[in-house]
TIDREN-692597 format. One record per residue (C-alpha): residue in three letters; z, y, x. Coordinates in steps of 0.001 Angstrom, whole numbers, padded with zeros to 6 digits, always signed. Each point is the difference from the previous one (the first is absolute). Layout:
# residues N
ALAZYX...
# end
This chain:
# residues 203
MET+015062-012856+026995ARG+003092-001987+000000ARG+002245+001048+003055HIS+001346-003050+002071LEU+003155+000060+002268VAL+000366-002598+002485VAL+003430-000954+001595MET-000236-001485+003325VAL+003002-002649-000229LYS+001198-002703+002629GLU+001979-003165-001005PRO+003676+001061+001129ARG+000877-002999+002159PRO+002421+000613+002960GLY-001713+000431+003072ARG-003304+000788-001411VAL+000646+003216-001895LYS+001123+003382+001516THR+000475-001567+003773ARG+000734+003395+001344LEU+002836+000523-002430GLY+001219-003644+000268GLN+000469+000567+003544GLU+002374+002276-000594ILE+002087-000920-003240GLY-001289-003858+000116PRO-002851-001830-001538VAL+001745-000901-003126PRO+001297+003436-000959ALA-003217+001303+000687ALA-001980-002445-002136TRP+002476+000699-002830TRP-000290+003793+000290MET-003843-000815-000174ARG+000125-002011-003170HIS+002341+002494-001995GLN-001957+002898+001324THR-003288-001234-001335ALA+001383-001335-003301ARG+001305+003568-000507LEU-003262+001517+001072LEU-001962-002095-002202ARG+002271+001044-002936ARG-000626+003593+000815LEU-003534-000215+000429ARG-000831-001478-003470ASP-001898+002692-002003PRO-003186-000317-002772ARG-001585+002703+002061TRP-001035-002689+002384THR-000309-003957+000536LEU+002489-001085+002507TRP-001141-002976+002393LEU+001851-001879+002687ALA-001990-000700+003348VAL+002333-002852+001371ALA+000314-001386+003456PRO+000190-002801+001006ASP-002692-001134-002374THR+001496-003073-000727ALA+002830+001996-001501VAL-002337+001452-002618ALA+001760-002683-002481SER+003332+000833+001156ARG+002700+000367-002706ILE+001241+002900+001334TRP-002535+002393-001326PRO+000150+001172-003489ALA-002069-002473-002068ASP-002015+002454-001947LEU-001408+002030+002951PRO-003599-000953+000990ARG-000074-001232+003872ILE-002689-000275+002942ALA+000792-001472+003320GLN-000170+002478+002794GLY-002053-002310+002267ARG-000153-000156+003815GLY-000511+002959+002643ASP+002139+002943+000685LEU+000782+002698-002649GLY-003361+001929+000125ASP-001769-003429-000539ARG+002226-001110-003050MET+000024+003660-001587GLY-003872+000458+000582ARG-000606-003296-001881ILE+002385+001464-002969LEU-002098+003306+000119ARG-003369-001494+000044GLY+000684-002180-002735ALA-000911-003169+002167PRO-000565-003119-001793ASP+003392-001749+001199CYS+001352+002588-001721ALA-001139-000802-003419PRO+000721+000740-002710LEU+001044+003580+001060PRO-002802+002372-000760SER-002500+001220+002570ARG-000453+003455-001257GLY+002333+002826-001177PRO+002985+001561+001338LEU+002480-002118+002014CYS+003304+000753+002136ILE+001773-002303+002179VAL+003664+000454+001046GLY+002338-001768+001953SER+003155-001673-001263ASP+002634+001430+002376ILE+000230+003621-001306PRO+003086+000694-001927GLY-000930+003376-000787LEU-003135-001177-001893GLY-000572+000446-003628ARG-002257+000567-002615SER+000085+004109+000256GLN-001350-000704+003607VAL-002699-002537-000942ALA-001199+002119-003066ARG-000548+002993+002152ALA-002113-002124+002726PHE-002122-001080-002939ALA-000429+003568-001201LEU-001101+001174+003466LEU-002948-002520-000318GLY-001075+002041-002833GLY-001674+002605+002275HIS+000240-002422+003226ASP-001800-003037+001343ALA+003339-001345+001859VAL+003513+000576+000001PHE+002607-000602+002556GLY+003979-000100-000427PRO+001328+001021+003559ALA+002827-001675+001357THR+002607+001804+002184ASP-000666-002390+002877GLY-003962+000790+000167GLY-000874-002715-002099TYR-000525+000086-003828TRP+001556-001530-003140LEU-003230+000157-001997VAL-003756+000100+000255GLY-002178+000505-003062LEU-003773+000205-000661LYS-002197+001440-002919ARG-002190-003336+000445LEU-003113+001541-001787GLY-001816-001851+002661PRO+000717-002380+002968PRO+002320+001398+002975PRO-001280+000900+003275PRO-000903-002953+002197VAL+002374+001194+002762LEU+002759+000412-002356PHE+003448-000758+001991ARG-002157-000891+003105GLY+001843+000688+003257VAL+003606+001014-001697ARG+002693+000243+002179TRP+002462-001855-002433SER+003984+000601-000190SER-000693+002821+002288PRO+000419+003860-000181TRP-003809+000280-000322THR-000491-002406-003070LEU-000766+002734-002282ALA-002069+001907+002039ASP-002233-002907+000848SER-000173-001246-003211VAL-001459+003214-001359ALA-002287-000020+002548THR-001483-002970-001271LEU-001131+001922-003319PRO-002512+002079+001387GLY-001775+002612-002454LEU+002594-000841-002541ARG+002261+002453-001702VAL+003654-001137+000944ALA+003009+001157-001560HIS+003702-000391+000979ALA+002908-000937-002436ASP+003785+000213+000391THR+001495-000870+003274LEU+002592-002904-000110SER+001583-002448+002489ASP+000098-003713+000078VAL+002950-002061+001271ASP-000712-001587+003310THR+003600+000205+001848ALA+003517-000011-000946ALA-000021+003828+000258ASP-002445+000151-002582LEU+002062-001487-002423ALA+002626+002533+000166HIS-002566+002702-000493PRO-002175-001846-002839GLY-003569+001766-000677ARG-000160+003100-002146PRO-002907+002203-000413VAL+000107+002634+002635SER-003288+002029-001106
# end
């Protein structure tokens, strides 16, 4: 089945994106960084081996001209990160026309070290596993993917402590009985110090 890669993106408005980084370097520079980081990432992730999608927040920004016109888009919808990713992985009706079956990976847009090779490895791991995570150095993850031969467990992402050192472990625990693989470890950008050491594969 066709592979699908969904990039979670947020409209780069000052004060509404990368707020933690904005507290250190200012909201306008933080939004500028996010805008250009997202544009670079989308160029790197284009590949005939998968269909590239954008999951946009806020929902009203789906039609924004800031996104490449040729890339299909869906709205992230309401709820916490788990709610939003869960709808995508389940192929909820409000995520149409995104298919509800077949291998799908979701990535964030704030990982400078992310490229096609890391995504390709994650999809390859789904060949022998039901799920894959790309660990982040802070205890979270930059990628989650499912083979999606059937519906995900109903407890998917339930009770996850987001933005904490336990985010990855909590998320894996919501996939009972599934074979879970781990891809490369990368880092995202949350602070000014992270900008000085952009994420690179560390495993």
